[in-house]
C-alpha positions, -999 to +999 in steps of 0.1 A: +556-670+472+551-656+436+513-654+425+505-640+389+463-641+380+446-634+353+441-652+318+470-643+293+502-656+309+526-686+291+555-701+303+584-702+275+610-729+275+643-721+258+669-746+249+693-730+271+669-740+302+662-709+309+626-699+312+607-667+304+570-657+315+551-639+294+517-622+308+502-599+284+525-580+262+548-583+292+579-608+291+601-616+318+637-626+310+651-630+339+642-627+373+671-612+387+686-622+421+673-610+457+701-594+475+693-590+515+719-565+523+712-544+491+689-518+498+668-498+476+658-526+457+626-532+474+596-511+491+569-522+511+548-536+481+575-544+452+604-567+454+629-549+420+658-572+421+694-562+403+695-585+373+656-584+365+652-579+326+620-579+309+605-568+276+571-549+272+548-541+239+538-503+245+528-476+226+557-457+211+576-422+224+587-419+192+561-426+163+524-419+170+499-447+168+521-474+170+537-494+194+575-510+203+590-534+222+610-518+257+634-535+271+630-529+312+660-536+333+665-529+374+707-527+376+734-513+399+754-481+392+792-481+400+781-473+434+758-500+444+727-479+441+695-489+424+694-479+383+660-489+365+663-484+326+639-482+298+650-486+266+627-482+235+633-509+206+626-478+179+649-453+200+682-469+213+695-436+219+666-426+238+672-446+271+651-437+306+673-439+336+662-432+373+664-441+407+626-456+413+604-474+390+579-442+393+608-421+377+610-440+347+580-449+341+570-413+347+591-401+322+579-431+296+543-419+301+554-381+294+571-392+260+544-412+250+516-386+258+537-361+239+541-383+205+503-391+208+487-363+220+466-355+185+456-388+189+448-403+222+412-397+235+420-377+270+449-391+272+442-427+275+473-447+272+456-481+280+434-479+254+438-507+224+437-483+198+439-442+200+411-420+190+418-383+177+387-363+188+378-339+156+350-321+174+336-313+207+299-321+208+278-287+218+253-282+245+218-269+231 
């Protein structure tokens, strides 16, 4: 069974009969297929089926203080091993590829922090608005 919690979720019906699910800024377009004999597409906590495709709006790694759409995919490489990709909508040549979800998200996080290093307050990627600290408080 699949459990999704939270208030901001919508099911979207498409003319071709497919359905996507939107949860906040994440929209799942394709769930992928679970292959019982395929290693590397699951762990103790998560199933990451090949063919999974989603989009997410997140901070841009190219332009400070702006957001972009990222395409998230779970694919198989030529050897049948997992290949996780993140494609930024504002930098199609800047595709992030990796063998684990942790690897690609770490790379994305690093890029976003670098692009916004002057604006994020204490490196907070999840605030609604990056804040630039102009000065520090002085103790008397």
